[in-house]
C-alpha positions as CSV (number, residue, x, y, z in Angstrom):
1,M,-18.7,23.6,20.0
2,K,-21.4,21.0,20.5
3,A,-22.5,21.8,16.9
4,A,-19.0,21.0,15.6
5,L,-18.7,17.9,17.5
6,S,-22.2,16.5,16.6
7,A,-22.2,17.9,12.6
8,N,-22.8,14.9,10.1
9,Y,-22.3,15.7,6.5
10,L,-21.9,12.2,5.2
11,D,-25.0,12.5,3.0
12,K,-23.5,15.5,1.4
13,L,-20.3,14.0,0.4
14,D,-21.7,13.2,-3.3
15,R,-22.0,16.9,-3.9
16,I,-18.1,17.2,-4.2
17,Q,-17.4,17.1,-7.8
18,V,-13.8,17.1,-8.0
19,P,-10.8,14.7,-7.8
20,T,-10.3,14.0,-4.1
21,L,-7.2,12.6,-2.3
22,I,-7.8,11.0,1.0
23,L,-4.7,10.3,3.0
24,A,-4.9,7.7,5.7
25,P,-2.3,6.4,8.1
26,A,-1.7,2.7,8.3
27,Y,-2.0,2.8,12.2
28,E,-4.7,5.2,12.8
29,R,-5.9,4.9,16.5
30,L,-7.1,8.6,17.2
31,I,-10.0,8.8,14.4
32,G,-10.3,5.3,13.4
33,K,-10.1,3.5,10.1
34,N,-13.7,3.9,9.3
35,A,-13.4,7.7,8.8
36,A,-11.4,7.6,5.8
37,R,-13.4,4.4,4.5
38,Q,-16.7,6.8,4.9
39,L,-15.0,9.7,2.9
40,V,-14.0,7.3,0.0
41,E,-17.3,5.8,-0.3
42,G,-19.1,9.1,-0.2
43,I,-17.0,11.0,-2.7
44,P,-17.5,10.1,-6.3
45,D,-14.0,10.5,-7.5
46,A,-12.1,9.8,-4.3
47,T,-8.6,8.2,-4.1
48,E,-7.5,6.7,-0.7
49,V,-3.9,6.2,-0.3
50,I,-2.9,4.5,3.0
51,L,0.5,5.7,3.9
52,P,2.8,2.8,5.3
53,N,4.2,2.9,8.8
54,T,2.5,6.2,9.8
55,G,0.1,7.1,12.5
56,H,-2.5,10.0,13.1
57,M,0.4,12.9,12.7
58,F,2.0,11.5,9.5
59,R,2.2,15.1,8.1
60,F,4.8,15.7,10.7
61,T,6.3,12.2,11.3
62,H,6.7,11.5,7.6
63,P,6.8,14.7,5.6
64,V,8.6,13.5,2.6
65,T,6.2,10.7,2.1
66,Y,3.1,12.9,2.7
67,A,4.6,15.6,0.1
68,N,5.3,13.0,-2.6
69,T,1.9,11.6,-2.2
70,I,0.2,14.8,-2.8
71,R,2.6,15.5,-5.5
72,E,1.8,12.3,-7.4
73,F,-2.0,12.8,-7.1
74,L,-1.7,16.2,-8.4
75,Q,0.4,15.2,-11.4
76,V,-2.3,12.7,-12.4
77,H,-5.3,14.6,-11.5
78,L,-4.4,18.3,-12.0
79,V,-1.3,19.8,-13.6
80,G,1.0,17.1,-15.0
81,D,4.8,17.5,-14.4
82,L,5.7,18.7,-10.8
83,S,9.2,17.5,-10.7
84,T,10.6,20.8,-10.2
85,V,8.3,21.6,-7.4
């Protein structure tokens, strides 16, 4: 457990070579706003989307916004039309 809490991979983020979606809540109090910023700055092809009116558990409190944001990202970066999914 100690190793998991002290691990730091920020210097390896530039190895990620695929489009990456970073979802961040507008009102992050648990992790802090800097966490998403570090990912965006470290991953070469990262896209950050800040979800309005959300907190840390946005996947559960705003599932439609969460799903639609992922769908839009995938349409642009991966497969095209996902309107039937």
